[in-house]
N, C-alpha and C positions, 0 to 999 in steps of 0.2 A: 940641734939648733948652730953648733956649728961648721956644721959640714957643708951647709949653704943649698942644700939640695930641694927644699922644699919654699911654696910660701904661698900665705894664705888666699884666699882669694874671698872673701867674705861675699855678701851678695847686699848693693845697695839700690834705692832705687831714687834716691834723691842724688843731684849734681855733689851738694856741697859735702855729704859723706862721700862719696868718692875721692874727690879731691883731699879731705883729711885724715881716706886709708893710705892714695898716695900719699904724700905728705908721713906717714908712719914709714916708713920706708927706706926714710934717710934720719932715721935714729940709731944713734950707737950706741951698743951696749957694753959695757966695761970685760975682760977677759972675765974678773971674780964674778960677775953678775951671768955670764956665760955658762961657768964651768957651772954653779949654782941650780941653772935651768937644767942643765945635764946631765945632774946628778938624780933632780929630780923625776925628769924621764929619758933614760940612757937610751941608745942604740941599742935595738937587740941584734941577738948574734945573728940574724939569719931575717931574709927579705919575711914581711908580715901585711899581708893582705889590710886595708881601709875598708872600715868601715864607713862606707856614702850610704847619706839615705835620696 
């Protein structure tokens, strides 16, 4: 989360949903929250391919 290298791009078929998703980019999380998220999903020590369907 703290590396700034990933941005989710969820599918949205309705304009107001897209506006909500774009507004979510402005949410700022505290460092302690970011640390907790990183602890739950740590960065792997080597590149790992993503499962994309």
